[in-house]
PAKEZA-608310 format. One record per residue (C-alpha): residue number from 1; residue in three letters; y, z, x. Coordinates in nm, 2 decimals. Each point is the difference from the previous one (the first is absolute). Example, Ala and Ser with C-alpha at 12.3 -4.5 7.8 and 13.67 -1.06 7.14 Angstrom:
// PAKEZA-608310
+-----+-----+--------+--------+--------+
|   i |  aa |     c2 |     c3 |     c1 |
+-----+-----+--------+--------+--------+
|   1 | ala |  -0.45 |   0.78 |   1.23 |
|   2 | ser |   0.34 |  -0.07 |   0.14 |
+-----+-----+--------+--------+--------+
//
This chain:
// PAKEZA-608310
+-----+-----+--------+--------+--------+
|   i |  aa |     c2 |     c3 |     c1 |
+-----+-----+--------+--------+--------+
|   1 | ile |   0.00 |   0.00 |   0.00 |
|   2 | phe |   0.35 |  -0.08 |   0.13 |
|   3 | ile |   0.28 |   0.20 |  -0.17 |
|   4 | met |   0.37 |  -0.07 |   0.04 |
|   5 | thr |   0.25 |   0.26 |  -0.12 |
|   6 | gly |   0.31 |   0.15 |   0.12 |
|   7 | asp |   0.37 |  -0.09 |   0.04 |
|   8 | val |  -0.01 |  -0.19 |   0.32 |
|   9 | leu |  -0.07 |  -0.37 |   0.06 |
|  10 | pro |  -0.20 |  -0.04 |   0.32 |
|  11 | cys |   0.00 |  -0.35 |   0.16 |
|  12 | phe |  -0.28 |  -0.05 |   0.25 |
|  13 | asp |  -0.29 |  -0.24 |   0.08 |
|  14 | ala |  -0.28 |   0.14 |  -0.21 |
|  15 | ser |  -0.25 |  -0.23 |   0.17 |
|  16 | asn |   0.01 |   0.25 |   0.29 |
|  17 | leu |  -0.07 |   0.30 |  -0.22 |
|  18 | val |  -0.30 |   0.19 |   0.11 |
|  19 | leu |  -0.19 |   0.21 |  -0.27 |
|  20 | pro |  -0.27 |   0.25 |   0.09 |
|  21 | glu |  -0.34 |  -0.09 |  -0.16 |
|  22 | asp |  -0.07 |   0.32 |  -0.20 |
|  23 | ala |   0.33 |   0.18 |  -0.02 |
|  24 | ala |   0.34 |   0.00 |  -0.16 |
|  25 | cys |   0.32 |  -0.07 |   0.20 |
|  26 | ile |   0.37 |   0.01 |  -0.05 |
|  27 | val |   0.21 |  -0.28 |   0.15 |
|  28 | thr |   0.30 |   0.16 |   0.19 |
|  29 | val |   0.29 |  -0.14 |   0.20 |
|  30 | pro |   0.21 |   0.19 |   0.26 |
|  31 | thr |   0.35 |   0.06 |  -0.12 |
|  32 | thr |   0.31 |   0.19 |   0.08 |
|  33 | leu |   0.04 |   0.36 |  -0.12 |
|  34 | asp |   0.29 |  -0.08 |  -0.24 |
|  35 | val |  -0.23 |  -0.25 |  -0.18 |
|  36 | ala |  -0.30 |   0.23 |   0.02 |
|  37 | ala |   0.20 |   0.29 |  -0.17 |
|  38 | asn |   0.04 |  -0.22 |  -0.31 |
|  39 | his |  -0.37 |  -0.10 |  -0.03 |
|  40 | gly |  -0.35 |   0.12 |   0.05 |
|  41 | val |  -0.12 |   0.08 |   0.35 |
|  42 | val |  -0.35 |  -0.01 |   0.13 |
|  43 | val |  -0.08 |   0.25 |   0.28 |
|  44 | ala |  -0.28 |  -0.16 |   0.21 |
|  45 | ser |  -0.25 |   0.22 |   0.19 |
|  46 | lys |   0.07 |   0.01 |   0.37 |
|  47 | asp |  -0.38 |   0.02 |   0.06 |
|  48 | gly |  -0.27 |  -0.25 |  -0.03 |
|  49 | gly |   0.21 |  -0.31 |  -0.07 |
|  50 | ile |  -0.07 |  -0.36 |   0.09 |
|  51 | asp |   0.29 |  -0.18 |   0.18 |
|  52 | arg |   0.00 |  -0.38 |   0.02 |
|  53 | glu |   0.28 |  -0.23 |   0.11 |
|  54 | asn |   0.14 |  -0.06 |  -0.35 |
|  55 | tyr |  -0.13 |   0.30 |  -0.20 |
|  56 | ser |  -0.14 |   0.35 |   0.00 |
|  57 | leu |  -0.26 |   0.17 |  -0.22 |
|  58 | cys |   0.05 |   0.37 |  -0.03 |
|  59 | leu |  -0.11 |   0.27 |  -0.25 |
|  60 | val |   0.27 |   0.13 |  -0.22 |
|  61 | asp |   0.11 |   0.36 |   0.07 |
|  62 | asn |   0.27 |   0.02 |  -0.28 |
|  63 | leu |   0.20 |  -0.19 |  -0.25 |
|  64 | met |   0.37 |   0.10 |  -0.04 |
|  65 | gln |   0.23 |  -0.11 |  -0.28 |
|  66 | lys |   0.37 |  -0.05 |   0.09 |
|  67 | pro |  -0.01 |   0.25 |   0.28 |
|  68 | thr |   0.31 |   0.13 |   0.18 |
|  69 | val |   0.03 |  -0.05 |   0.37 |
|  70 | ser |  -0.09 |   0.36 |   0.06 |
|  71 | glu |  -0.31 |  -0.04 |  -0.22 |
|  72 | leu |  -0.10 |  -0.30 |   0.20 |
|  73 | val |   0.04 |   0.20 |   0.32 |
|  74 | glu |  -0.19 |   0.30 |  -0.14 |
|  75 | gly |  -0.27 |  -0.23 |  -0.14 |
|  76 | his |  -0.06 |  -0.18 |   0.33 |
|  77 | ala |   0.09 |  -0.33 |  -0.17 |
|  78 | ile |   0.22 |  -0.14 |   0.27 |
|  79 | leu |  -0.15 |  -0.25 |   0.24 |
|  80 | asp |   0.05 |  -0.01 |   0.37 |
|  81 | asp |   0.27 |  -0.27 |  -0.05 |
|  82 | gly |   0.20 |   0.21 |  -0.25 |
|  83 | arg |  -0.11 |  -0.18 |  -0.31 |
|  84 | ala |  -0.23 |   0.10 |  -0.29 |
|  85 | leu |  -0.28 |  -0.19 |  -0.19 |
|  86 | leu |   0.14 |  -0.12 |  -0.33 |
|  87 | asp |  -0.26 |   0.00 |  -0.28 |
|  88 | thr |   0.03 |  -0.36 |  -0.12 |
|  89 | gly |  -0.20 |   0.07 |  -0.32 |
|  90 | ile |  -0.27 |  -0.24 |   0.10 |
|  91 | ile |  -0.34 |   0.17 |  -0.02 |
|  92 | ala |  -0.34 |  -0.16 |   0.05 |
|  93 | ala |  -0.35 |   0.13 |  -0.07 |
|  94 | arg |  -0.33 |  -0.16 |   0.10 |
|  95 | gly |  -0.36 |   0.08 |  -0.03 |
|  96 | lys |  -0.09 |   0.37 |  -0.03 |
|  97 | ala |   0.37 |   0.09 |  -0.06 |
|  98 | trp |   0.03 |  -0.24 |  -0.29 |
|  99 | gln |  -0.33 |   0.15 |  -0.14 |
| 100 | asp |   0.14 |   0.35 |   0.04 |
| 101 | leu |   0.32 |  -0.09 |  -0.19 |
| 102 | val |  -0.20 |  -0.15 |  -0.29 |
| 103 | thr |  -0.22 |   0.30 |  -0.01 |
| 104 | leu |   0.31 |   0.23 |  -0.01 |
| 105 | ala |   0.16 |  -0.20 |  -0.28 |
| 106 | his |  -0.32 |  -0.01 |  -0.20 |
| 107 | ser |  -0.09 |   0.37 |   0.04 |
| 108 | ser |   0.36 |   0.13 |  -0.07 |
| 109 | gly |   0.03 |  -0.23 |  -0.30 |
| 110 | his |   0.31 |  -0.01 |  -0.21 |
| 111 | thr |   0.07 |   0.38 |   0.02 |
| 112 | met |   0.12 |  -0.02 |   0.36 |
| 113 | ile |   0.22 |  -0.30 |  -0.07 |
| 114 | lys |   0.14 |   0.16 |  -0.32 |
| 115 | glu |   0.07 |   0.32 |   0.19 |
| 116 | leu |   0.18 |  -0.18 |   0.28 |
| 117 | met |   0.21 |  -0.20 |  -0.24 |
| 118 | thr |   0.09 |   0.30 |  -0.21 |
| 119 | ser |   0.09 |   0.23 |   0.30 |
| 120 | lys |   0.17 |  -0.28 |   0.19 |
| 121 | lys |  -0.15 |   0.13 |   0.32 |
| 122 | glu |  -0.17 |  -0.19 |   0.29 |
| 123 | ala |  -0.36 |   0.04 |   0.11 |
| 124 | ser |  -0.14 |  -0.05 |   0.34 |
| 125 | tyr |  -0.38 |  -0.01 |   0.08 |
| 126 | his |  -0.20 |   0.02 |   0.32 |
| 127 | phe |  -0.31 |  -0.20 |   0.01 |
| 128 | gln |  -0.30 |   0.09 |   0.21 |
| 129 | his |  -0.03 |  -0.35 |   0.13 |
| 130 | cys |   0.36 |  -0.10 |   0.04 |
| 131 | glu |   0.35 |   0.12 |   0.04 |
| 132 | leu |   0.28 |  -0.08 |  -0.25 |
+-----+-----+--------+--------+--------+
//
């Protein structure tokens, strides 16, 4: 599944997009802190990542929504070059991650969706086989 949400319009060559086989991933782009403070920010794990010439694959340590600069500092969201990873709203899930999402949706049924809509809150889930 390929989901595009959010309030940014990323322009990039999707033919170079690398998606893990049995996991979910969030497409990010490094951006300045003033832009990051107005959007979602992904805090990538410093451990266990895969670095390539044009991209990196990392586990997600945290997701921040419209963080202040001090929250970015405290949350270890600032990269070595002084930028932060903007959450583009592009999320992809393949293989086992996709199956886990379908299972979650089916098991939770309409009750969870109705609860989220009524409360107007957000939900985050950690899957055993992937990181979201």
